[in-house]
C-alpha positions in Angstrom: -0.5 -50.6 59.6 1.7 -51.3 56.6 -1.3 -49.9 54.6 -1.8 -46.9 56.2 1.9 -46.3 56.0 1.8 -46.8 52.4 -1.2 -44.5 52.0 0.8 -42.1 53.9 3.9 -42.0 51.7 1.6 -41.8 48.8 -0.4 -38.6 50.2 3.0 -36.9 51.1 4.6 -37.7 47.7 1.4 -36.2 45.8 1.5 -32.9 48.0 5.0 -32.4 47.0 4.5 -32.9 43.5 1.6 -30.5 43.6 3.5 -28.0 45.5 6.2 -28.5 43.2 4.0 -27.9 39.9 2.5 -24.8 41.8 6.0 -23.4 42.5 7.1 -23.9 39.1 4.0 -22.4 37.6 4.6 -19.3 39.7 8.4 -18.9 38.7 7.5 -17.8 35.1 9.1 -14.4 35.3 9.1 -11.5 32.7 11.3 -8.4 32.6 10.3 -5.7 30.2 13.4 -3.3 29.7 12.6 0.0 27.9 16.0 1.6 26.6 16.2 5.2 25.4 17.6 3.9 22.4 18.4 0.6 20.8 20.0 0.0 17.2 21.6 -3.0 15.4 25.2 -2.3 16.9 23.8 -2.2 20.6 21.5 -5.3 20.1 24.6 -7.3 18.7 26.7 -6.3 22.0 24.1 -7.1 24.6 22.2 -10.0 23.1 23.4 -11.3 19.8 22.8 -15.2 20.2 20.6 -15.7 22.9 17.7 -13.2 21.7 15.1 -13.4 19.2 14.9 -10.1 17.2 12.3 -8.3 15.2 11.4 -4.8 14.0 8.6 -3.0 15.7 6.4 -0.4 14.4 5.9 2.1 17.1 3.2 4.2 15.2 0.5 5.4 17.7 -2.9 7.5 16.7 -2.0 11.3 16.0 1.0 13.0 17.3 3.8 10.5 18.6 4.5 11.3 22.1 5.8 9.2 24.9 2.4 9.1 26.7 0.6 7.9 23.6 3.3 5.4 23.0 3.2 3.7 26.1 -0.6 3.7 26.6 -0.9 2.2 23.4 1.5 -0.8 24.4 -0.6 -0.7 27.7 -4.0 -1.1 26.0 -3.0 -3.0 22.7 -4.7 -0.5 20.7 -3.6 2.8 19.2 -4.4 5.7 21.3 -3.8 9.4 21.5 -2.7 11.2 24.7 -2.1 15.0 25.1 1.5 15.4 25.6 2.5 16.4 29.2 -0.3 14.7 30.9 2.3 12.3 32.7 3.4 14.3 35.5 5.8 12.3 37.2 6.0 9.1 40.1 5.4 9.3 43.7 6.8 6.3 46.0 4.1 5.8 48.8 4.7 4.8 52.3 3.4 1.3 51.7 6.1 0.9 48.8 3.5 1.2 46.0 4.2 4.0 43.2 1.3 6.6 42.1 1.6 7.9 38.6 0.9 11.7 39.0 -1.6 12.9 36.2 -3.0 9.5 35.4 -6.6 10.9 36.4 -5.9 13.3 33.4 -4.9 10.5 30.9 -8.1 8.3 31.7 -10.4 11.3 31.5 -9.0 12.1 28.2 -9.4 8.6 26.8 -12.9 8.3 28.3 -13.8 11.6 26.5 -12.8 10.1 23.2 -14.1 6.9 23.9 -17.0 6.5 26.5 -16.3 4.1 29.1 -12.8 3.4 27.7 -11.4 2.1 31.0 -14.4 -0.3 31.7 -14.5 -1.9 28.6 -10.7 -2.1 27.4 -7.9 -4.3 29.0 -4.9 -2.5 30.5 -1.5 -4.3 30.9 -1.3 -3.4 34.6 -4.7 -4.1 35.3 -5.1 -7.4 33.4 -1.9 -9.0 34.6 -2.2 -7.4 38.3 -2.8 -10.8 39.7 0.7 -11.9 38.5 2.2 -9.1 40.3 3.7 -5.9 38.6 6.9 -4.0 39.9 8.4 -1.1 38.2 11.9 0.5 38.3 12.4 3.8 36.7 11.3 7.5 36.5 9.4 8.2 33.3 6.3 7.6 31.7 7.1 4.1 30.8 5.5 3.3 34.3 2.3 3.8 32.4 2.7 0.1 31.0 3.0 -1.0 34.7 0.2 0.7 36.4 -3.4 -0.4 37.0 -6.5 1.6 36.1 -6.2 3.6 39.2 -2.5 4.7 38.4 -0.9 2.4 41.0 2.0 0.3 40.7 2.4 -2.5 43.7 5.9 -1.8 44.2 9.2 -0.8 42.8 11.6 2.2 42.7 11.2 5.7 41.3 15.0 6.1 40.7 17.5 4.0 38.8 20.8 3.3 40.3 23.0 2.4 37.5 25.2 -0.1 39.4 25.1 -3.8 38.2 24.9 -5.2 42.0 21.9 -2.7 42.8 20.0 -3.7 39.9 20.5 -7.4 40.4 19.5 -6.8 44.2 16.4 -4.9 43.2 15.5 -7.3 40.4 15.6 -10.2 42.8 13.6 -8.2 45.6 10.9 -7.4 43.5 10.6 -10.7 41.5 10.1 -12.4 44.8 6.6 -11.2 45.2 5.8 -10.1 41.5 6.2 -12.0 38.1 6.7 -9.1 36.0 9.0 -6.2 36.2 9.3 -3.1 33.9 12.7 -1.5 34.1 13.4 1.9 32.2 17.1 1.9 31.4 18.8 5.3 30.0 21.8 4.5 28.2 22.5 8.2 27.2 25.4 6.8 25.1 27.3 6.1 28.1 29.9 3.2 27.8 29.6 2.6 31.8 25.9 2.1 31.6 26.3 -0.2 28.7 28.5 -2.3 30.5 26.4 -2.4 33.6 23.4 -3.6 31.3 25.5 -6.3 29.7 26.4 -7.6 33.0 22.9 -7.3 34.4 21.6 -9.3 31.5 24.0 -12.1 32.0 22.2 -13.3 35.1 18.7 -13.3 33.6 18.8 -16.2 31.5 15.7 -17.9 33.3 13.6 -15.0 32.9 11.5 -14.0 29.8 13.1 -10.7 28.6 11.8 -8.1 26.3 13.9 -5.2 25.3 12.6 -2.2 23.1 13.4 1.5 23.0 11.2 4.2 23.6 12.1 6.2 20.3 13.8 5.4 16.9 17.6 5.6 17.2 19.6 8.5 15.7 21.2 6.4 13.1 18.2 4.4 12.0 16.1 7.7 11.7 15.8 8.4 7.8 13.6 10.5 5.7 11.3 7.6 5.2 11.7 6.0 8.6 10.0 7.4 11.9 8.6 4.4 13.2 10.8 1.1 12.9 12.9 0.1 15.8 14.5 -3.1 16.9 12.8 -5.4 19.4 14.8 -8.2 21.3 12.9 -11.0 23.0 14.2 -14.0 25.0 11.6 -16.6 25.7 13.0 -19.2 27.9 10.8 -22.2 26.4 11.5 -21.2 22.9 14.7 -21.2 20.5 15.8 -17.6 19.2 15.0 -16.6 15.9 13.1 -13.9 13.8 9.9 -12.4 15.4 6.6 -12.0 13.4 3.0 -12.1 14.6 -0.4 -12.4 12.8 -0.7 -8.6 12.9 1.8 -8.2 10.3 2.2 -11.7 8.6 5.6 -10.3 7.5 9.1 -11.8 8.6 10.8 -9.9 11.1 8.0 -7.4 11.5 5.7 -6.7 14.5 3.7 -4.0 16.1 3.7 -2.3 19.5 0.1 -3.6 19.7 1.5 -7.3 19.8 3.2 -6.8 23.3 0.3 -7.1 25.6 -1.2 -10.1 23.8 2.3 -11.7 23.9 2.8 -11.3 27.7 -0.9 -12.0 28.3 -0.5 -15.5 26.3 2.8 -16.1 28.5 0.6 -16.4 31.7 -2.4 -18.0 29.9 -4.6 -15.0 30.0 -7.1 -14.1 27.4 -8.4 -10.8 26.1 -11.3 -10.3 23.7 -10.7 -6.7 22.9 -6.9 -6.4 22.2 -6.1 -5.8 18.6 -2.8 -7.0 18.5 -1.5 -10.8 18.4 1.0 -12.9 20.2 4.5 -13.3 18.7 5.8 -16.1 16.6 9.4 -17.2 16.3 10.6 -18.3 12.8 13.8 -20.2 12.7 17.2 -18.2 11.8 20.8 -19.2 11.5 22.1 -15.5 12.0 19.2 -13.6 13.4 20.7 -10.1 13.5 22.0 -10.3 10.1 18.6 -11.3 8.6 16.9 -8.5 10.4 19.5 -6.1 9.0 18.7 -7.1 5.6 14.8 -7.2 6.2 15.2 -3.4 7.4 17.2 -2.4 4.4 14.9 -4.1 2.1 12.0 -2.1 3.9 13.9 1.1 3.7 14.7 0.4 -0.1 11.1 -0.7 -1.1 9.8 2.5 0.5 12.1 4.8 -1.5 11.4 2.7 -4.6 7.7 3.2 -4.0 7.6 6.8 -3.3 9.9 7.4 -6.6 7.7 5.3 -8.9 4.5 7.0 -7.5 6.0 10.1 -8.0 6.9 9.3 -11.7 3.4 8.3 -12.3 1.8 11.3 -10.8 4.2 13.7 -12.7 3.5 12.0 -16.2 -0.3 12.3 -15.5 0.0 15.8 -14.8 2.5 16.9 -17.3 1.0 15.1 -20.3 -2.6 16.4 -19.2 -1.5 19.9 -19.8 -0.4 19.1 -23.6 -3.5 17.2 -24.2 -5.9 20.1 -22.9 -3.8 22.3 -25.0 -4.3 20.2 -28.0 -0.6 19.8 -28.7 -0.8 17.3 -31.3 3.1 17.2 -31.6 3.1 15.7 -28.2 0.6 12.7 -29.0 3.5 10.2 -29.7 5.0 11.3 -26.3 1.7 11.0 -24.5 0.8 7.4 -26.0 4.6 6.2 -25.0 4.5 7.6 -21.3 1.1 6.3 -20.6 2.2 2.8 -21.9 5.0 3.3 -19.8 3.3 3.7 -16.6 1.2 0.3 -16.9 4.3 -1.2 -18.2 6.4 -0.3 -15.1 3.8 -1.8 -12.9 4.1 -5.1 -14.7 7.9 -5.0 -14.8 7.8 -4.2 -11.1 5.6 -7.2 -10.3 8.0 -9.6 -12.3 10.8 -8.1 -10.4 9.4 -9.1 -7.1 10.6 -12.6 -7.9 14.2 -11.5 -7.5 16.0 -9.5 -4.7 17.0 -6.7 -6.9 15.1 -4.4 -4.5 18.1 -4.7 -2.0 19.7 -2.0 -4.3 17.6 1.0 -4.9 19.6 2.1 -7.8 19.8 -1.3 -9.7 15.9 -1.5 -9.3 15.4 1.8 -10.8 17.4 1.3 -13.5 16.3 -2.1 -14.6 12.6 -1.4 -14.4 12.8 2.1 -15.9 14.9 0.5 -19.0 13.0 -2.6 -19.6 9.8 -0.5 -19.4 11.0 2.2 -21.5 12.2 -0.4 -24.2 8.8 -2.3 -24.1 6.8 1.1 -24.4 8.8 2.1 -27.3 8.1 -1.1 -29.3 4.5 -1.1 -28.2 3.9 2.6 -29.1 5.8 2.4 -32.4 3.7 -0.7 -33.4 0.7 1.0 -32.4 -0.5 -2.1 -30.2 -3.1 -2.0 -27.5 -0.8 -1.7 -24.5 -3.6 -1.2 -22.2 -5.4 -4.6 -23.2 -1.9 -6.8 -23.4 -0.6 -5.4 -20.2 -3.7 -5.3 -18.4 -4.2 -9.0 -18.9 -0.7 -9.7 -18.1 -0.7 -7.7 -14.9 -4.0 -9.2 -13.7 -2.8 -12.9 -14.1 0.1 -12.4 -12.0 -1.5 -10.1 -9.6 -4.1 -12.9 -8.8 -1.8 -16.0 -9.2 0.7 -14.0 -6.9 -1.7 -13.2 -4.1 -3.2 -16.8 -4.3 0.2 -18.6 -4.2 2.8 -16.4 -3.4 2.2 -12.9 -2.2 5.8 -12.0 -1.1 6.6 -11.4 -4.7 3.7 -9.0 -4.8 5.0 -7.1 -1.9 8.4 -6.4 -3.5 7.0 -4.3 -6.4 6.0 -0.8 -6.1 2.4 -1.0 -6.7 2.0 -4.1 -4.1 4.2 -2.9 -1.5 2.5 -2.3 1.9 4.2 0.7 3.8 5.6 -1.1 6.8 6.8 2.2 8.2 3.5 3.9 7.8 1.7 0.9 9.7 -1.6 1.3 8.2 -1.2 -2.2 6.3 1.2 -5.0 6.6 -0.1 -7.8 4.2 -2.6 -8.3 1.6 -3.5 -5.9 -1.1 -2.9 -2.0 -0.5 -5.4 0.3 -2.0 -3.1 0.9 -5.1 -2.8 -2.9 -6.0 -6.4 -3.3 -5.4 -7.3 -0.4 -8.0 -4.8 -2.0 -10.4 -6.5 -5.5 -9.8 -10.1 -4.4 -10.5 -9.0 -2.0 -13.5 -7.2 -4.6 -15.2 -9.9 -7.3 -14.7 -12.2 -4.9 -16.6 -10.1 -3.8 -19.5 -8.8 -7.5 -19.7 -12.2 -9.0 -20.0 -13.6 -6.6 -22.5 -10.2 -7.1 -24.5 -10.5 -10.8 -24.5 -14.1 -11.3 -24.9 -14.2 -9.8 -28.5 -12.1 -13.0 -29.5 -14.5 -15.3 -28.0 -16.5 -17.6 -30.3 -20.0 -17.3 -28.7 -22.1 -15.9 -25.9 -21.5 -18.8 -23.6 -17.8 -18.4 -23.5 -18.2 -14.7 -22.8 -20.3 -15.3 -19.6 -18.0 -18.1 -18.5 -15.0 -15.7 -18.9 -17.3 -12.9 -16.9 -17.9 -15.4 -14.0 -14.3 -16.5 -14.0 -12.8 -13.1 -13.9 -15.1 -11.2 -11.6 -15.6 -14.2 -9.0 -11.7 -14.4 -9.0 -11.6 -10.8 -7.9 -13.9 -11.5 -5.0 -11.7 -14.4 -3.8 -8.6 -12.5 -4.0 -9.6 -9.5 -2.3 -11.4 -11.7 0.5 -10.2 -12.1 4.1 -8.3 -15.4 3.2 -6.2 -13.4 0.6 -6.0 -9.9 0.0 -7.5 -8.9 3.0 -8.8 -5.6 1.8 -12.4 -5.0 3.1 -12.8 -1.9 0.9 -11.6 -3.9 -2.0 -13.6 -6.8 -1.2 -16.8 -4.5 -1.1 -16.0 -2.9 -4.4 -15.2 -6.2 -6.3 -19.0 -7.4 -5.1 -20.1 -4.2 -6.6 -18.4 -4.8 -9.7 -19.4 -8.6 -9.9 -23.2 -7.4 -9.4 -22.7 -4.7 -12.2 -21.3 -7.5 -14.4 -24.2 -9.8 -13.4 -26.7 -7.0 -14.4 -25.0 -6.3 -17.7 -24.1 -9.7 -19.1 -26.9 -12.2 -17.6 -29.7 -9.7 -17.0 -29.0 -8.0 -20.4 -29.3 -4.4 -18.5 -33.1 -5.5 -17.8 -33.6 -3.2 -14.9 -36.7 -4.5 -12.9 -37.5 -4.5 -9.2 -37.1 -8.3 -9.2 -33.6 -8.1 -10.6 -32.8 -5.3 -8.1 -33.7 -7.4 -5.1 -31.8 -10.6 -6.8 -28.6 -8.4 -6.9 -29.0 -6.9 -3.5 -29.5 -10.4 -1.9 -26.6 -11.8 -4.2 -24.4 -9.2 -2.7 -25.5 -9.6 0.9 -24.8 -13.4 0.6 -21.3 -13.1 -0.6 -20.6 -10.4 2.4 -22.3 -12.7 4.8 -20.3 -16.0 3.8 -17.0 -14.1 3.8 -17.8 -12.6 7.3 -19.2 -15.9 8.7 -15.7 -17.7 7.5 -13.7 -14.7 8.8 -15.3 -14.9 12.4 -15.1 -18.5 12.7 -11.3 -18.4 11.7 -8.6 -18.5 14.1 -6.8 -16.1 12.0 -9.3 -13.3 11.8 -8.7 -10.5 9.2 -9.1 -6.8 10.4 -12.7 -6.8 9.5 -13.4 -10.0 11.4 -11.5 -8.7 14.4 -13.5 -5.4 14.3 -17.0 -7.1 14.1 -15.8 -9.6 17.0 -14.8 -6.5 19.2 -17.9 -4.7 18.3 -19.9 -7.5 19.8 -17.9 -6.8 23.3 -17.4 -3.0 23.0 -20.5 -2.0 21.3 -21.1 -0.2 18.1 -19.0 2.7 19.3 -16.0 0.4 18.1 -17.4 0.5 14.5 -18.1 4.2 14.5 -14.5 5.1 15.9 -13.0 3.2 13.2 -15.3 4.6 10.3 -14.8 8.1 11.6 -11.0 7.7 11.6 -11.1 6.1 7.9 -13.4 9.0 6.7 -11.0 11.6 8.1 -8.0 10.0 6.3 -10.1 9.7 3.2 -10.5 13.6 3.2 -7.0 14.3 4.1 -5.5 12.2 1.4 -8.1 13.7 -1.2 -7.6 17.5 -0.5 -3.7 17.0 -0.1 -1.3 17.3 -2.8 -0.1 15.6 -5.0 -3.3 13.3 -5.1 -5.8 16.2 -5.4 -3.6 17.7 -8.2 -3.5 14.4 -10.1 -7.2 13.8 -9.5 -8.1 17.2 -11.2 -5.8 16.5 -14.1 -7.4 13.2 -14.8 -11.0 14.8 -14.7 -9.8 17.6 -17.1 -8.2 14.8 -19.5 -11.3 12.7 -19.5 -13.5 15.8 -20.1 -11.2 16.8 -23.1 -10.9 13.5 -24.6 -14.7 13.1 -25.2 -14.7 16.5 -26.4 -12.2 16.1 -29.1 -13.1 12.5 -30.2 -16.8 12.9 -30.3 -16.5 13.2 -34.3 -14.3 10.0 -34.1 -16.5 7.9 -32.2 -17.1 5.5 -35.2 -13.5 4.1 -35.3 -13.1 4.0 -31.6 -16.3 1.9 -31.5 -14.7 -0.2 -34.4 -11.8 -1.0 -32.3 -13.7 -1.2 -29.0 -17.3 -1.9 -29.6 -18.2 -1.9 -26.1 -16.3 1.1 -25.0 -19.3 3.0 -23.3 -20.2 0.1 -21.3 -16.7 -0.6 -20.5 -16.1 3.1 -19.4 -19.2 3.1 -17.3 -18.2 -0.1 -15.6 -14.7 1.0 -14.6 -15.9 4.5 -13.6 -18.4 3.4 -11.2 -16.1 0.6 -9.8 -13.4 3.4 -9.4 -16.0 5.7 -7.6 -17.0 3.0 -5.2 -13.3 2.2 -4.5 -12.9 6.0 -3.9 -15.5 6.1 -1.3 -15.0 3.0 0.8 -11.3 3.3 1.3 -9.3 5.5 3.5 -6.6 6.0 0.7 -9.5 5.5 -1.9 -8.0 8.5 -4.0 -4.9 6.3 -4.7 -7.2 3.4 -5.8 -9.2 5.9 -8.0 -6.1 7.5 -9.5 -4.8 4.1 -10.8 -8.1 2.7 -12.0 -8.5 5.8 -14.2 -4.9 5.7 -15.4 -5.7 2.3 -16.8 -8.8 3.8 -18.6 -6.8 6.8 -19.8 -4.2 4.6 -21.3 -7.0 2.5 -22.9 -8.3 5.9 -24.5 -4.9 6.9 -25.6 -4.3 3.6 -27.0 -7.4 3.5 -29.2 -7.5 6.9 -30.5 -4.2 9.0 -30.0 -2.0 6.3 -31.4 -4.0 6.5 -34.7 -3.3 10.2 -34.8 0.6 9.8 -34.8 
């Protein structure tokens, strides 16, 4: 009897424990609040101390409208929806909500991507088992609905009363674990007070707050996508948000919301593009986010200004060179040296925090570059060789050991507002890296004592390019492919002695394929896959259409960039400069060869590399322009400088 009693007590205790555990697991609740606007001041008022914060890039594919925005969040991938396809909400008799016009949205998605709804995970469908409710009357309901346009329960009108909001929240979160609330502040102080009171009672829930658009006082000439985002995760300390999508402190993307919520409930998805949030510790979160925001805005301005200066100089002095204005030769040499020196100085300045002040950055960089260029030009030094070598050293060491300082230079800055790249080498920096490696190699090799040292230097430089641009570091897929082509050309020129045979061709092809395979293998088996690795992984699940879709977008972007000013104008001016240069200096080739014995080989290697970079990157025209710019500076330094 005593034995049976003990057994009964043990069973009851076990059942209570299991029920308590199950109950606790069901109590994980998430509230997503979509505001009409959210700025830093409002963020301070509603949750300065308890919330983690970051800046979210809201970019979608094509025209930015609310349907595209919320469907991008719902699917974890950038999509484009026709404006006006959301037609409203209907509260059905069973308490569920029907999204009107959802059939058109699905049809639109399936037209652009066959079987989109069958293969892509949707927020409302993937998390349906957790229970999702919605309160609101707008297109943010697209986040909550399943693939049939249905939401389990909720309200199609919002009453801006604290008691009503609390009652409805408690009511719907009894049967659901996720609530999406659309809240229109409309700059109304009463509604703000209601929101603040409402949030005070939600400390046991995961709360995610973000706006539907860029707030008026944050919308600048250069900012049409960055908005604040607030997140209170009950089991984590507050801090600064980031994710592996961006690898940038304080920056996430709208693609990261779905993976974060899925992760909260232990649900996996193989097809979402975004990554879950990470929270970095911070002593004063909102002040740090303000600093990050200002730095992004400032670096965007700095980048636009310096790119404008570079393009203007190239176009302006091409005119004088083609017109054979010999009185302008010194100016051409000076300003062409000035361009590559600004790149080097800008990289060095990345170690400092000068970019927090646009004017200070511009003045210091321009004045230093101006002074150094004056000395280099007057002394008729080979500025291309000197600053190519210095720039290459700092670019490679920076990307390998401390990429942050590269990002704080105008050539290495990834435009976080445009949202096409967040980390690694952008195409301008990639072009500079490859161009400087070629010029630096041909500059240094003539000072080496023997052929063996030249070959060692070649291996060191051009293998290093491949490593730096690989998924592990620079994460520039087009640049990585271009660096392999460059490496194979160097192998052909340096080791095979330009001996073109079928056997050598097969060897080079196999070597290139092997390098690609090793990089992709390491990438695919890494927990932190690059964009290329993630694309191939998704293609296994979604099929070749996934790759085709990305390629189509990239080709379209390449064409748009190439035919758009100022790039098309700069491109045309560079072609004119090169043609005019060879026409003018054919008779002076002997002293050019004396200064640069392998100028033809160097010229062909750099030109072919720049063409490959141009073709395989969406903004390849930018890489091409900077690579050819270094070639032009080299031409100027070894020929025009002697004329002045």
